[in-house]
C-alpha positions in Angstrom: -3.8 -312.4 40.1 -2.8 -312.8 36.4 -5.3 -312.4 33.6 -6.3 -315.8 32.4 -8.4 -314.9 29.4 -7.5 -313.6 25.9 -9.5 -310.4 26.3 -10.4 -307.7 28.8 -13.2 -305.2 28.4 -13.0 -302.0 30.4 -16.1 -299.9 31.0 -15.5 -296.5 32.6 -17.7 -293.6 33.6 -18.4 -290.7 35.9 -21.6 -290.4 37.9 -23.4 -287.4 39.3 -22.4 -287.0 43.0 -25.9 -287.5 44.4 -26.1 -291.0 42.6 -22.6 -292.2 43.6 -23.8 -294.4 46.5 -26.6 -295.9 44.3 -24.1 -296.6 41.5 -21.9 -298.6 43.9 -24.8 -300.5 45.5 -26.3 -301.4 42.1 -23.0 -302.3 40.6 -22.0 -304.6 43.5 -25.4 -306.2 44.2 -27.1 -306.4 40.8 -25.0 -305.4 37.8 -21.8 -307.4 38.4 -23.7 -310.5 39.6 -25.8 -310.4 36.4 -22.8 -310.0 34.1 -20.9 -312.8 35.9 -23.7 -315.2 34.8 -23.1 -314.4 31.1 -21.3 -317.2 29.4 -17.8 -316.2 28.6 -17.5 -313.6 31.4 -14.8 -315.0 33.7 -14.3 -312.2 36.3 -15.1 -308.5 37.0 -12.8 -306.2 39.0 -14.0 -302.7 39.9 -11.8 -299.7 40.5 -11.9 -296.0 41.3 -9.4 -293.4 40.0 -7.1 -291.6 42.3 -4.1 -289.4 41.8 -0.6 -291.0 42.3 3.1 -290.4 42.2 5.3 -292.6 39.9 9.0 -292.8 39.4 10.1 -292.6 35.7 13.6 -292.1 34.5 14.8 -291.4 38.1 12.3 -288.6 38.6 9.0 -288.7 40.6 6.0 -287.4 38.8 2.6 -286.5 40.1 -0.3 -287.8 38.0 -3.7 -286.3 38.4 -6.9 -288.1 37.5 -7.6 -285.4 34.9 -10.3 -286.1 32.4 -10.4 -289.8 33.0 -13.6 -291.3 34.3 -13.7 -291.9 38.1 -15.1 -295.5 38.0 -14.0 -298.5 35.9 -14.9 -302.1 35.7 -12.5 -304.6 34.1 -14.2 -307.7 32.7 -12.1 -310.7 31.8 -13.9 -312.2 28.8 -13.3 -315.2 26.5 -14.0 -313.4 23.3 -15.4 -310.1 21.9 -18.5 -312.1 20.9 -19.5 -312.1 24.6 -20.2 -308.4 24.3 -22.9 -308.9 21.6 -24.5 -312.0 22.9 -28.1 -312.2 23.9 -27.1 -313.0 27.5 -24.9 -309.9 27.7 -27.6 -307.7 26.2 -30.1 -309.0 28.8 -27.7 -308.6 31.7 -26.9 -305.0 31.0 -30.6 -304.1 30.9 -31.4 -306.0 34.1 -32.3 -304.5 37.5 -32.1 -300.8 38.3 -29.1 -300.0 36.2 -30.8 -298.8 33.0 -33.4 -296.5 34.6 -31.8 -295.4 37.9 -28.1 -295.4 37.2 -27.2 -295.1 33.5 -29.1 -291.8 32.9 -26.8 -290.2 35.5 -23.6 -291.4 34.0 -21.3 -289.4 31.8 -17.8 -289.5 30.3 -18.4 -293.1 29.4 -15.7 -295.1 27.8 -15.6 -298.7 26.7 -12.3 -300.3 25.6 -11.5 -303.8 24.5 -8.0 -305.1 24.8 -6.6 -308.4 23.5 -4.2 -309.8 26.1 -0.6 -309.9 24.8 1.3 -313.0 25.8 4.4 -312.0 27.7 6.0 -315.3 28.2 6.3 -314.8 31.9 
């Protein structure tokens, strides 16, 4: 499905192994639903890193996960202002996330990308 907004916000992190199941449960049942209620958040897609092989210049290359965080969530948002709204601030502090999940995360990265029109 094509991106329909002008911005994507990507939040990535690692989690201690003993909290991995909790991260996935809280993300799916509490965190994402709360953030989807924030005005200006259009969609959320979660992903998990894995190694892969890609063909570049006629040669296949193996790509390891390396230092990249294991888990990512891609948020389609209408504007960067969404990320500093009162609704966003409340949503990221709701539920079990701040006390039971966030303290066990590491290698956190947040990236904002403006979607470039390709004309396709």
